[in-house]
ZAVEX-576265 format. One record per residue: residue number from 1; x, y, z of N, C-alpha, C, O, CB in turn. Coordinates in steps of 0.001 Angstrom, whole numbers. Glycine has a CB too. Example, Ala and Ser with C-alpha at 12.3 -4.5 7.8 and 13.67 -1.06 7.14 Angstrom:
<atoms>
ATOM   k    n.c1    n.c2    n.c3   ca.c1   ca.c2   ca.c3    c.c1    c.c2    c.c3    o.c1    o.c2    o.c3   cb.c1   cb.c2   cb.c3
ATOM   1   13190   -5690    7800   12300   -4500    7800   13200   -3300    7800   14236   -3319    8465   11308   -4473    9046
ATOM   2   12850   -2250    7080   13670   -1060    7140   12900      30    7870   13409    1138    8039   14084    -598    5725
</atoms>
This chain:
<atoms>
ATOM   k    n.c1    n.c2    n.c3   ca.c1   ca.c2   ca.c3    c.c1    c.c2    c.c3    o.c1    o.c2    o.c3   cb.c1   cb.c2   cb.c3
ATOM   1   13956       8  -27865   15048     773  -27682   16148     530  -28718   16426    -627  -29032   15510     564  -26373
ATOM   2   16755    1528  -29237   17732    1314  -30315   19083    1046  -29548   19247    1300  -28354   17820    2622  -31358
ATOM   3   19985     527  -30348   21301     163  -29630   22304    1173  -30163   23252     757  -30830   21816   -1417  -29921
ATOM   4   22169    2413  -29928   23070    3519  -30277   24442    3412  -29726   25373    3977  -30300   22506    4774  -29832
ATOM   5   24623    2712  -28636   25831    2625  -27941   25804    1550  -26964   24766     902  -26830   26145    3855  -27315
ATOM   6   26822    1294  -26277   26930     238  -25271   26014     589  -24037   25893    1749  -23642   28451      62  -24825
ATOM   7   25437    -384  -23507   24549    -211  -22315   25393    -312  -21065   26262   -1179  -20967   23391   -1291  -22281
ATOM   8   25157     529  -20148   25828     436  -18817   24966    -587  -18066   23736    -550  -18081   25921    1899  -18020
ATOM   9   25681   -1490  -17417   24993   -2538  -16662   24890   -2117  -15243   25877   -1730  -14618   25711   -3883  -16769
ATOM  10   23667   -2191  -14718   23251   -1698  -13425   22406   -2820  -12722   21816   -3701  -13347   22423    -346  -13587
ATOM  11   22410   -2701  -11424   21507   -3590  -10570   20684   -2767   -9560   21030   -1631   -9233   22372   -4661   -9771
ATOM  12   19608   -3360   -9087   18848   -2827   -7999   18375   -4030   -7214   18196   -5134   -7727   17665   -1923   -8485
ATOM  13   18186   -3750   -5951   17837   -4920   -5053   16725   -4558   -4073   16780   -3562   -3352   19096   -5397   -4240
ATOM  14   15675   -5457   -4091   14706   -5324   -2925   15139   -6361   -1990   15172   -7553   -2296   13143   -5510   -3320
ATOM  15   15492   -5869    -776   16033   -6696     289   14993   -6830    1381   14487   -5847    1923   17344   -6104     847
ATOM  16   14685   -8114    1691   13776   -8366    2749   14425   -9048    3969   15456   -9707    3828   12668   -9187    2234
ATOM  17   13817   -8890    5187   14326   -9525    6371   13664  -10940    6380   12450  -11071    6230   14000   -8661    7703
ATOM  18   14532  -12016    6565   13922  -13288    6679   13557  -13560    8120   13840  -12734    8988   14824  -14351    6139
ATOM  19   12923  -14719    8409   12590  -15010    9779   11184  -14848   10057   10394  -15024    9130   13337  -14196   10676
ATOM  20   10728  -14512   11291    9500  -14330   11687    8673  -13355   10903    7484  -13575   10671    9558  -14001   12946
ATOM  21    9301  -12276   10495    8626  -11193    9734    8311  -11604    8322    7478  -10955    7689    9486   -9939    9704
ATOM  22    8917  -12632    7787    8720  -12981    6442    9060  -11867    5480   10188  -11379    5545    7355  -13404    6256
ATOM  23    8170  -11410    4575    8461  -10375    3710    7789   -9101    4169    7421   -8290    3319    8070  -10737    2349
ATOM  24    7607   -8874    5441    7006   -7661    5953    7861   -6472    5871    7361   -5359    5709    6616   -7841    7308
ATOM  25    9189   -6662    5979   10137   -5511    6017   10981   -5470    4837   11565   -6465    4409   11012   -5550    7221
ATOM  26   11049   -4217    4266   11801   -3914    3049   12889   -2945    3403   12609   -1972    4103   10890   -3339    1934
ATOM  27   14163   -3151    2951   15284   -2228    3246   15226   -1118    2277   15024   -1302    1077   16663   -2926    3181
ATOM  28   15413      75    2835   15506    1311    2088   16682    2111    2540   17141    1978    3674   14249    2118    2224
ATOM  29   17174    2940    1661   18293    3857    1951   17760    5283    1734   17288    5630     651   19575    3555    1019
ATOM  30   17852    6098    2803   17363    7482    2637   18502    8392    2221   19516    8506    2910   16718    8004    3945
ATOM  31   18310    9046    1067   19363    9998     571   18572   11184      14   17646   11045    -785   20355    9328    -576
ATOM  32   18998   12358     488   18351   13623     131   16836   13569     382   16059   14041    -447   18629   13960   -1345
ATOM  33   16411   12994    1528   15142   12980    1936   14162   11964    1117   12938   12019    1239   14704   14360    1867
ATOM  34   14766   11120     349   14001   10230    -416   14402    8778    -175   15585    8446    -103   14122   10582   -1835
ATOM  35   13363    7899     -51   13666    6467     188   13966    5782   -1216   13252    5947   -2205   12409    5734     955
ATOM  36   15095    5003   -1181   15520    4339   -2383   15868    2899   -2125   16266    2539   -1017   16681    5048   -2983
ATOM  37   15723    2070   -3136   16295     693   -3055   17771     783   -3246   18237    1667   -3964   15673    -272   -4120
ATOM  38   18564    -125   -2612   19971    -175   -2903   20183    -412   -4437   19473   -1204   -5057   20650   -1297   -2050
ATOM  39   21131     267   -4989   21388      42   -6482   22852     420   -6756   23474    1162   -5996   20378     944   -7430
ATOM  40   23361     -96   -7826   24701     248   -8218   25032    -280   -9631   24198    -858  -10329   25686    -299   -7198
ATOM  41   26323     -38  -10008   26871    -519  -11218   27455   -1849  -11192   27909   -2300  -10140   27812     347  -11659
ATOM  42   27475   -2520  -12300   28135   -3804  -12439   29576   -3466  -12958   29772   -2718  -13915   27315   -4798  -13446
ATOM  43   30539   -4068  -12261   31900   -3830  -12635   32317   -4724  -13829   31693   -5759  -14065   32808   -4068  -11436
ATOM  44   33360   -4332  -14577   33884   -5165  -15723   34108   -6569  -15213   34743   -6757  -14176   35248   -4575  -16330
ATOM  45   33613   -7526  -15899   33823   -8984  -15654   33047   -9475  -14442   33178  -10635  -14050   35320   -9287  -15450
ATOM  46   32297   -8666  -13889   31437   -9076  -12665   30021   -9651  -13110   29384   -9100  -14008   31197   -7765  -11679
ATOM  47   29596  -10683  -12505   28295  -11203  -12719   27243  -10329  -12081   27522   -9792  -11009   28209  -12587  -12204
ATOM  48   26070  -10134  -12632   25089   -9162  -12131   24601   -9628  -10720   24270   -8815   -9857   23860   -9023  -13151
ATOM  49   24576  -10964  -10535   23987  -11315   -9133   25106  -10969   -8096   24798  -10554   -6978   23543  -12971   -9007
ATOM  50   26404  -11143   -8475   27442  -10744   -7563   27474   -9232   -7332   27790   -8789   -6228   28765  -11211   -8078
ATOM  51   27166   -8471   -8306   27115   -6965   -8231   26002   -6539   -7294   26162   -5607   -6506   26885   -6318   -9658
ATOM  52   24847   -7240   -7387   23749   -6931   -6501   24133   -7195   -5033   23880   -6366   -4159   22516   -7751   -6892
ATOM  53   24721   -8313   -4789   25129   -8587   -3416   26184   -7620   -2902   26154   -7208   -1743   25646   -9986   -3312
ATOM  54   27142   -7254   -3800   28192   -6334   -3357   27647   -4939   -3115   28039   -4277   -2154   29314   -6277   -4381
ATOM  55   26674   -4447   -4047   26243   -3105   -3904   25514   -2919   -2544   25698   -1926   -1840   25343   -2725   -5082
ATOM  56   24635   -3988   -2202   23914   -3884    -956   24860   -3858     263   24745   -3008    1145   22938   -5037    -840
ATOM  57   25769   -4795     276   26771   -4827    1323   27523   -3530    1534   27643   -3032    2653   27729   -5882    1033
ATOM  58   28033   -2987     421   28789   -1748     387   27962    -602     966   28432     178    1794   29224   -1424   -1046
ATOM  59   26718    -531     502   25859     601     889   25292     461    2229   25002    1469    2873   24761     776     -60
ATOM  60   25110    -742    2706   24369    -861    4060   25129   -1603    5093   24769   -1465    6262   23024   -1573    3898
ATOM  61   26130   -2370    4815   26879   -3082    5775   26265   -4390    6094   26772   -5118    6948   27036   -2297    6973
ATOM  62   25123   -4743    5402   24487   -5975    5676   24998   -7146    4883   25390   -7005    3725   23092   -5829    5460
ATOM  63   24993   -8334    5527   25332   -9628    4704   23938  -10115    4163   22972  -10324    4897   26103  -10875    5677
ATOM  64   23940  -10264    2863   22709  -10661    2181   22985  -11921    1346   24113  -12302    1033   22167   -9496    1277
ATOM  65   21810  -12536    1017   21803  -13707     183   20808  -13559    -957   19745  -12950    -832   21487  -14930    1005
ATOM  66   21220  -14163   -2098   20364  -14030   -3336   19144  -14896   -3201   19231  -16083   -2888   21151  -14434   -4638
ATOM  67   18028  -14300   -3437   16749  -15097   -3581   16515  -15411   -5030   16523  -16565   -5459   15501  -14319   -3004
ATOM  68   16300  -14313   -5797   16003  -14551   -7231   16127  -13273   -8056   16027  -12173   -7513   14585  -15130   -7395
ATOM  69   16344  -13410   -9360   16236  -12285  -10252   14845  -12182  -10734   14306  -13166  -11240   17188  -12394  -11404
ATOM  70   14227  -11055  -10611   12829  -10875  -11057   12565  -10160  -12363   11509  -10289  -12981   12128  -10165  -10049
ATOM  71   13603   -9378  -12766   13350   -8628  -13993   14638   -8056  -14582   15614   -7888  -13852   12359   -7503  -13725
ATOM  72   14667   -7781  -15764   15702   -7026  -16527   14949   -5892  -17259   14025   -6122  -18039   16515   -7985  -17579
ATOM  73   15363   -4753  -16985   14768   -3568  -17727   15703   -2706  -18474   16813   -2534  -17971   14067   -2698  -16800
ATOM  74   15426   -2143  -19588   16260   -1098  -20202   15772     230  -19827   14569     485  -19772   16294   -1215  -21697
ATOM  75   16720    1103  -19560   16420    2447  -19121   17332    3444  -19832   18395    3081  -20336   16567    2564  -17599
ATOM  76   16909    4678  -19863   17786    5739  -20358   17839    6879  -19239   16805    7417  -18842   17235    6313  -21794
ATOM  77   19018    7192  -18788   19209    8176  -17822   20324    9063  -18237   21378    8550  -18614   19451    7582  -16508
ATOM  78   20176   10392  -18198   21290   11269  -18594   21721   10971  -19983   22914   11125  -20248   22467   11125  -17654
ATOM  79   20905   10566  -20900   21334   10285  -22233   22132    8979  -22347   22708    8669  -23389   22142   11423  -22734
ATOM  80   22147    8220  -21228   22890    6964  -21253   21958    5659  -21277   21005    5563  -20504   23816    6932  -20007
ATOM  81   22251    4758  -22115   21463    3580  -22132   21963    2649  -21033   23162    2427  -20867   21509    2915  -23507
ATOM  82   20923    2073  -20231   21258    1223  -19140   20434     -40  -19242   19295     -29  -19710   21040    1927  -17811
ATOM  83   21005   -1075  -18816   20294   -2373  -18610   20382   -2541  -17127   21480   -2432  -16580   20944   -3644  -19432
ATOM  84   19260   -2808  -16414   19224   -3009  -15002   18586   -4312  -14642   17476   -4635  -15067   18519   -1901  -14348
ATOM  85   19345   -5087  -13811   18899   -6318  -13287   18291   -6035  -11931   18899   -5378  -11087   20032   -7336  -13213
ATOM  86   17000   -6572  -11718   16368   -6266  -10417   16300   -7579   -9627   15651   -8516  -10094   14910   -5621  -10600
ATOM  87   16906   -7689   -8511   16952   -8845   -7693   16175   -8700   -6363   15933   -7610   -5846   18365   -9174   -7428
ATOM  88   15813   -9873   -5865   15233   -9976   -4491   16372  -10662   -3720   16897  -11703   -4114   13783  -10836   -4427
ATOM  89   16726  -10004   -2577   17743  -10561   -1693   17189  -10707    -304   16233  -10014      46   18995   -9691   -1675
ATOM  90   17714  -11527     452   17342  -11784    1884   18396  -11308    2876   19583  -11467    2593   17106  -13282    2106
ATOM  91   18052  -10761    3967   18989  -10380    5046   18457  -11074    6245   17260  -11342    6342   19107   -8801    5272
ATOM  92   19378  -11386    7211   18965  -12084    8437   18068  -11179    9322   18206   -9957    9368   20223  -12542    9238
ATOM  93   17164  -11856   10001   16358  -11139   11002   17250  -10606   12113   18285  -11189   12435   15265  -12064   11593
ATOM  94   16848   -9540   12664   17587   -8952   13810   18228   -7722   13446   18052   -7232   12331   18605   -9867   14348
ATOM  95   18987   -7172   14348   19653   -5945   14080   18806   -4724   14290   17648   -4872   14680   20148   -5959   12734
ATOM  96   19276   -3577   14070   18596   -2354   14236   17533   -2112   13216   17622   -2629   12102   19534   -1283   14220
ATOM  97   16469   -1300   13575   15458    -926   12597   16005     154   11746   15602     239   10585   14157    -485   13258
ATOM  98   16918    1021   12222   17602    2040   11436   19056    2148   11848   19390    1930   13012   16909    3391   11587
ATOM  99   19950    2493   10878   21350    2688   11059   21965    3485   10009   21369    3666    8947   22016    1447   11150
ATOM 100   23152    3988   10239   23929    4681    9308   25099    3888    8878   25810    3338    9719   24342    5943    9842
ATOM 101   25335    3801    7614   26533    3114    7002   27145    4090    6113   26507    4446    5122   26178    1794    6209
ATOM 102   28352    4588    6350   28946    5620    5482   28040    6772    5339   27651    7336    6362   29276    5075    4124
ATOM 103   27647    7199    4135   26760    8336    3919   25334    7959    3843   24503    8833    3595   27124    9045    2698
ATOM 104   24969    6695    4040   23640    6168    3819   22953    6011    5158   23520    5448    6095   23688    4829    3058
ATOM 105   21719    6514    5246   20821    6231    6359   19988    5041    5898   19230    5155    4935   19913    7495    6756
ATOM 106   20122    3885    6584   19383    2734    6241   18302    2403    7207   18435    2651    8405   20262    1627    6107
ATOM 107   17193    1828    6696   16042    1540    7613   15166     464    6948   15132     250    5736   15175    2873    7917
ATOM 108   14460    -190    7893   13498   -1179    7355   12081    -521    7378   11714      95    8379   13525   -2555    8223
ATOM 109   11287    -651    6274    9971    -130    6220    9018   -1217    5906    9424   -2286    5449    9869     964    5236
ATOM 110    7688    -971    6146    6687   -1955    5805    6514   -2089    4293    6132   -1154    3591    5370   -1594    6450
ATOM 111    6808   -3267    3846    6709   -3585    2333    5390   -3316    1733    5284   -2835     605    7018   -5040    2059
ATOM 112    4389   -3622    2473    2949   -3423    1925    2611   -2013    1603    1784   -1739     733    1902   -3910    2931
ATOM 113    3252   -1104    2308    2822     376    2123    3990    1130    1680    3903    2358    1679    2247    1045    3453
ATOM 114    5093     555    1296    6259    1252     925    6069    2153    -375    5526    1706   -1386    7358     238     728
ATOM 115    6523    3369    -282    6586    4296   -1373    7994    4884   -1482    8568    5424    -536    5546    5395   -1194
ATOM 116    8518    4736   -2736    9962    5190   -2914   10077    6426   -3798    9105    6979   -4313   10825    4048   -3548
ATOM 117   11317    6806   -3930   11558    7966   -4826   11165    7608   -6279   10854    6455   -6577   13076    8410   -4765
ATOM 118   11184    8570   -7136   10681    8442   -8508   11475    7399   -9274   10911    6684  -10103   10743    9793   -9237
ATOM 119   12812    7294   -9007   13641    6340   -9757   13482    4909   -9246   13601    3996  -10063   15109    6750   -9679
ATOM 120   13227    4638   -7987   13137    3314   -7349   11754    2728   -7449   11589    1508   -7473   13537    3399   -5896
ATOM 121   10680    3658   -7512    9355    3085   -7453    9020    2080   -8560    8377    1070   -8276    8378    4170   -7485
ATOM 122    9437    2321   -9823    9129    1375  -10871    9776      34  -10601    9190    -983  -10970    9571    1910  -12209
ATOM 123   10960     -39   -9975   11570   -1290   -9622   10800   -1980   -8558   10670   -3203   -8607   12966   -1091   -9189
ATOM 124   10245   -1226   -7531    9429   -1904   -6530    8185   -2321   -7141    7705   -3371   -6714    9153   -1048   -5337
ATOM 125    7574   -1707   -8050    6369   -2097   -8712    6571   -3444   -9499    5615   -4214   -9591    5917    -959   -9656
ATOM 126    7775   -3753  -10065    8122   -4922  -10640    8166   -6033   -9646    7678   -7130   -9919    9344   -4770  -11310
ATOM 127    8776   -5763   -8420    8839   -6712   -7411    7436   -7103   -6930    7180   -8283   -6690    9669   -6197   -6307
ATOM 128    6570   -6180   -6795    5160   -6398   -6342    4411   -7145   -7381    3526   -7921   -7022    4436   -5066   -6041
ATOM 129    4697   -6976   -8686    4036   -7698   -9701    4433   -9134   -9703    3666   -9987  -10149    4293   -7097  -10996
ATOM 130    5674   -9447   -9192    6222  -10841   -9175    5815  -11630   -7896    5578  -12838   -7888    7785  -10793   -9274
ATOM 131    5762  -10840   -6863    5550  -11475   -5499    4153  -11220   -5011    3545  -10229   -5417    6569  -10925   -4439
ATOM 132    3616  -12058   -4164    2258  -11824   -3595    2246  -10543   -2700    1206  -10189   -2144    1797  -13087   -2743
</atoms>
């Protein structure tokens, strides 16, 4: 990729419930009928790991903890160069299987069989390549 202009810094997070379920449950947000991973922009002066934690909490209301950074990818969307950091985060076991937070419908799905919207699926594929 050429560096024709500044990259917009973005994050995405694969959030798993910790506890007895291990990595069985993956958090998704349903928007416009499509399941997506939580994602967002990195604010000026903000560390990318802090941005990932903030984005998930703002979008879902969940308290999450950082597990690891698994990949950084360069993307182009709408003619805009982006660099996206993809994290794995943990959320506590318990709570509802589905809930609404703001305009987002949030739910836990089976990680092993998860299929996401066209934008999120490549990020999930990176997670699956890194994790058993």
